[in-house]
C-alpha positions in Angstrom: 29.2 -20.2 -14.2 27.1 -20.6 -10.7 23.6 -19.7 -10.3 22.0 -16.5 -11.0 19.2 -14.6 -10.2 18.6 -11.9 -13.4 15.7 -9.1 -13.3 13.2 -10.5 -15.7 11.0 -7.4 -16.1 13.4 -6.0 -18.9 14.0 -9.1 -20.7 10.5 -9.7 -21.1 9.0 -6.1 -21.8 9.6 -6.4 -25.5 8.3 -9.8 -25.7 5.1 -8.7 -24.0 3.8 -7.6 -26.9 3.2 -10.4 -28.8 -0.4 -11.3 -29.2 -2.0 -13.3 -26.4 -2.3 -17.2 -27.0 -4.7 -19.8 -25.1 -3.2 -22.2 -22.8 -3.8 -25.0 -24.9 -1.8 -23.8 -27.7 1.6 -24.4 -25.3 3.0 -27.1 -27.5 2.5 -24.3 -30.5 3.9 -21.6 -28.7 6.8 -24.0 -27.7 7.4 -25.4 -31.0 7.4 -22.1 -32.6 10.3 -20.4 -29.8 12.4 -23.5 -30.4 12.7 -22.8 -34.1 15.8 -22.0 -35.7 17.1 -22.3 -32.1 20.4 -24.6 -31.0 18.3 -25.3 -27.8 17.4 -29.2 -27.5 14.5 -29.7 -25.2 12.3 -27.1 -23.5 9.9 -27.8 -20.7 7.0 -25.8 -19.8 3.6 -25.5 -17.6 1.0 -23.4 -17.2 -0.6 -22.4 -13.3 -4.1 -21.7 -12.6 -6.5 -22.1 -10.4 -4.9 -24.5 -7.9 -3.9 -27.0 -10.9 -1.7 -27.6 -14.2 -3.6 -26.2 -16.9 -1.3 -27.3 -19.7 2.3 -28.6 -20.1 4.5 -29.3 -22.3 8.1 -30.7 -23.4 9.3 -30.7 -26.7 12.6 -31.7 -27.9 15.7 -34.1 -27.4 17.2 -35.0 -24.1 20.7 -34.5 -25.4 21.2 -33.4 -28.8 24.0 -35.7 -29.7 21.0 -38.1 -29.6 17.7 -39.1 -30.8 15.6 -40.1 -27.5 12.9 -37.3 -27.0 12.8 -35.6 -23.3 9.1 -37.1 -21.9 6.6 -36.0 -20.0 8.2 -37.6 -16.5 11.8 -36.2 -17.2 13.8 -34.0 -14.7 14.6 -31.1 -15.3 17.6 -29.1 -13.4 15.7 -26.0 -12.3 19.1 -24.0 -10.9 18.3 -21.0 -8.4 14.3 -21.4 -8.9 15.2 -24.0 -6.2 16.9 -21.5 -4.0 12.6 -21.0 -2.3 12.2 -24.7 -2.0 15.7 -24.6 0.7 13.8 -21.5 1.9 10.8 -23.4 2.5 13.0 -26.0 4.2 14.0 -23.4 6.8 11.0 -21.8 7.2 9.4 -25.3 8.8 12.2 -25.3 10.9 11.4 -22.1 12.1 7.9 -22.6 12.7 8.6 -25.3 15.2 11.4 -23.3 16.7 14.1 -25.2 16.0 15.5 -21.8 14.4 15.1 -18.2 14.4 15.2 -15.9 11.8 16.7 -13.6 14.2 19.8 -15.3 15.8 22.9 -14.2 15.1 25.5 -16.1 12.9 27.9 -16.3 15.6 25.5 -18.3 17.8 23.8 -20.7 15.2 27.7 -21.8 13.7 29.6 -20.7 16.9 32.5 -23.0 15.7 33.3 -21.1 13.0 32.7 -17.5 14.8 36.3 -17.0 15.3 37.6 -17.3 12.2 34.6 -15.2 10.4 34.9 -11.5 10.0 33.2 -9.5 12.6 31.0 -7.5 10.3 29.5 -11.1 9.8 28.7 -12.3 13.8 25.6 -10.4 13.9 24.2 -11.7 10.2 20.9 -13.8 10.5 19.3 -16.2 8.6 16.9 -13.2 7.3 19.8 -11.6 6.0 21.0 -14.9 4.7 17.9 -15.9 2.6 17.1 -13.0 1.3 20.7 -11.5 0.2 21.4 -9.1 2.8 24.0 -10.3 4.6 26.6 -8.8 2.7 28.2 -11.8 1.4 29.7 -11.8 -2.3 28.0 -14.1 -4.6 30.6 -16.7 -4.4 33.9 -17.3 -2.3 35.9 -14.9 -3.9 39.1 -17.1 -4.7 36.8 -19.4 -6.3 39.2 -21.7 -8.9 40.9 -22.5 -5.6 37.6 -24.7 -3.9 37.8 -26.8 -7.4 38.8 -29.8 -5.2 34.9 -30.2 -4.3 33.7 -31.5 -7.7 35.9 -34.8 -7.1 35.7 -34.6 -3.0 34.3 -37.8 -1.5 33.3 -36.5 2.3 29.9 -35.7 3.0 28.4 -32.5 1.7 27.8 -31.0 4.5 31.8 -31.3 5.5 32.1 -29.8 2.0 30.0 -26.8 2.6 31.4 -26.5 6.1 34.9 -25.8 4.6 33.7 -23.5 1.8 32.2 -21.1 4.2 34.4 -21.2 7.0 36.6 -19.9 4.1 34.0 -17.3 2.6 33.3 -15.8 6.0 36.8 -14.1 5.8 35.5 -12.7 2.5 35.3 -8.9 2.7 31.5 -7.9 2.2 30.4 -6.3 -1.0 28.1 -4.1 1.1 27.7 -3.3 4.8 25.5 -6.7 6.4 21.9 -6.4 6.5 21.9 -2.9 5.0 21.2 -3.7 1.2 20.5 -6.6 -1.1 23.8 -8.4 -3.2 23.1 -11.8 -4.8 24.9 -14.7 -2.8 24.5 -18.2 -3.6 27.2 -18.8 -0.2 24.5 -17.6 2.0 22.0 -20.3 1.5 24.9 -22.6 1.6 25.6 -20.8 5.3 21.6 -21.2 5.7 21.8 -25.1 5.4 24.9 -25.7 7.5 22.8 -23.7 10.1 20.2 -26.1 9.6 22.2 -29.1 9.5 23.5 -28.3 12.8 20.7 -27.4 14.8 18.9 -30.7 13.8 21.6 -33.1 12.9 20.0 -34.3 9.9 21.9 -33.5 6.3 20.5 -30.8 4.1 19.4 -33.4 1.4 17.5 -35.3 4.5 15.5 -32.6 5.6 14.7 -31.4 2.0 13.2 -34.6 1.6 11.1 -35.0 5.0 10.4 -31.3 5.1 9.4 -30.0 1.6 9.6 -33.0 -0.9 7.4 -35.9 1.0 5.0 -33.3 2.2 4.0 -32.1 -1.6 4.6 -35.6 -2.9 7.6 -34.3 -4.8 8.3 -38.0 -6.3 11.0 -37.0 -8.5 12.9 -34.6 -6.8 16.7 -34.8 -6.5 20.0 -33.5 -5.6 22.5 -32.3 -8.0 23.0 -33.3 -12.2 20.6 -35.2 -14.1 21.6 -38.7 -14.7 22.2 -41.5 -17.4 19.1 -41.8 -19.2 17.1 -38.5 -18.6 17.9 -34.6 -20.0 21.2 -33.3 -19.9 22.5 -29.7 -19.5 24.3 -28.3 -22.8 27.4 -25.5 -23.1 29.2 -24.8 -26.3 26.7 -26.5 -28.4 26.9 -30.3 -26.3 26.3 -32.3 -23.1 28.0 -31.3 -20.6 28.6 -34.6 -18.8 31.5 -34.4 -16.7 31.9 -31.5 -14.3 35.6 -30.8 -13.2 35.5 -27.1 -12.5 33.4 -24.3 -12.2 33.1 -23.1 -15.4 32.0 -26.7 -16.3 28.9 -26.2 -13.5 27.9 -26.7 -10.2 28.9 -29.4 -7.4 27.4 -31.4 -5.7 27.4 -29.4 -2.5 26.0 -26.5 -4.2 22.6 -28.0 -3.4 21.2 -25.7 -1.0 21.7 -22.7 -3.7 19.5 -24.5 -6.3 21.2 -27.4 -7.4 18.1 -30.1 -7.8 16.5 -31.2 -10.3 12.7 -32.8 -10.5 9.8 -33.5 -13.1 8.1 -30.7 -14.0 4.7 -32.0 -12.4 7.0 -32.0 -8.9 8.1 -28.2 -9.8 4.5 -27.2 -10.4 3.7 -28.8 -6.9 6.0 -26.5 -5.2 5.0 -23.5 -7.3 0.8 -24.2 -6.7 1.4 -24.3 -3.2 3.2 -21.1 -3.1 0.2 -19.5 -4.9 -2.3 -21.6 -2.4 -0.5 -20.2 0.5 -0.7 -16.6 -0.8 -4.1 -16.9 -0.2 -4.0 -18.5 3.3 -4.7 -22.2 1.7 -1.1 -23.2 1.4 -0.5 -26.7 3.0 3.4 -26.6 3.6 3.2 -23.3 5.8 2.0 -21.3 8.0 0.2 -18.0 6.5 2.8 -15.9 7.9 6.3 -17.8 6.5 4.5 -17.8 3.3 4.1 -13.5 3.3 7.6 -13.5 4.6 8.4 -15.5 1.7 6.8 -13.6 -1.1 7.1 -9.8 0.4 10.0 -7.4 -0.5 12.3 -7.1 2.6 12.9 -3.2 3.2 14.7 -1.4 0.3 15.5 -4.7 -1.8 14.1 -6.5 -4.5 13.7 -9.8 -2.9 11.6 -11.8 -0.6 12.7 -15.1 0.5 14.2 -15.7 -2.2 11.2 -14.6 -5.0 12.4 -11.3 -6.9 9.0 -9.3 -5.9 7.6 -7.0 -8.7 4.7 -4.8 -8.9 4.5 -5.8 -12.4 6.0 -7.7 -15.0 6.3 -7.0 -18.9 3.4 -4.6 -18.6 1.1 -7.5 -16.6 -0.9 -6.6 -13.5 1.6 -7.9 -10.3 2.5 -8.2 -7.8 4.6 -10.8 -9.4 6.8 -13.3 -7.8 10.0 -13.9 -10.2 12.6 -15.9 -9.9 15.4 -17.0 -13.2 18.7 -19.6 -12.4 21.2 -21.3 -14.3 24.3 -23.0 -13.8 25.7 -22.3 -17.5 23.7 -25.4 -19.1 20.2 -25.1 -17.6 18.2 -22.1 -18.1 14.8 -22.0 -15.7 12.1 -19.4 -14.9 9.1 -19.4 -12.8 6.9 -16.6 -12.5 3.6 -16.3 -10.1 0.5 -13.6 -10.4 -0.5 -14.7 -6.8 -3.1 -12.6 -6.8 -4.8 -14.1 -10.6 -3.8 -17.3 -9.5 -1.8 -18.2 -12.0 2.0 -18.6 -13.3 4.1 -20.6 -15.4 7.0 -22.3 -15.4 9.6 -22.9 -18.1 13.2 -24.7 -18.4 15.4 -25.7 -20.9 18.6 -27.8 -21.0 21.0 -25.3 -22.2 21.9 -21.9 -21.2 22.3 -18.2 -22.9 25.2 -19.1 -24.8 23.0 -21.7 -26.8 20.3 -19.4 -26.8 18.1 -20.2 -24.0 17.1 -17.0 -23.0 15.7 -15.7 -26.1 13.8 -19.2 -26.5 12.5 -18.6 -22.9 11.8 -15.6 -23.4 9.9 -15.8 -26.4 7.4 -18.2 -24.8 6.7 -16.2 -21.9 5.9 -13.2 -24.4 2.9 -15.5 -25.5 2.3 -16.6 -22.0 2.0 -13.7 -20.0 -1.1 -12.0 -21.6 -3.0 -15.5 -20.5 -2.0 -15.1 -17.3 -2.5 -11.6 -16.0 -4.6 -8.4 -17.1 -2.9 -5.4 -18.5 -1.5 -3.1 -16.4 -3.1 -0.5 -16.3 -1.9 1.5 -13.1 0.0 4.4 -13.9 
């Protein structure tokens, strides 16, 4: 089960009827939501006025061991990390290393002859707003499961994967409509690697993690002594097929792990950027990321909603899961507030109900009720 975005407005509508809870009660809110569930651990952060105002970690790193999850543990944040890939690309575009509107056949000329003609004029803007027409993943995905044991550089693996993906028939005509795609982010990473000569991983460290002091951010699954994702009631330790999770080369599509504080640092910068005070990017780049594309519910790569669960927007939303973790980020730029919540399990163990319950209690503290008709 690979990364996906799920519209959050419907999931949160009923939960938001819960009474407002003060941020300093976050421990209680999370414990209450987890009670009786199969979710081993949850981490939650509330953001307001440029800072973390509340943070909690509850539960165990693994449901087969007693060790408690801690404040410095790392969590896999799924597709909510796609926004970070966009930020790296935006930094390169600001310096003229990349161009938002360059055609794919020019950016990856070695693949041009083999790609379907429909994809040749696709741009970075299309790829990072899910408007390139690409299917969500490779159509014949099981045929690519060798990547779980492939020891070649991840950049080479991505090139082989996307060469095949660019021969898959488009879901929609490129450039015309929204069609969620992990592949688009793998292609964007390959473009950045070709243009710079650096790996995606090196670019992310240099362009995003280091400037924002995200010292515990990394790539792929979490390691020993850390939180582990769960599926079917047990920790998922060995990934050998796509039903198990994601391979390392999927990092640009959101296969990143980090501490709650690091996740918060990035999202605090996004909130600051919405008010012209961001550290990482130029004001125009934040605006591009946080504004829905024509005829689309998404910017780059934020879901953009006029309101969420009856609270005043605009709201920037993203949800991600690889089947072993579930992460949700919701920001209210005009309010300067937001919340990040993650579980080391996913829907099959009830993580969606737990996280929705938490957000239902938090929303009234993050944004006023929506009074617009």
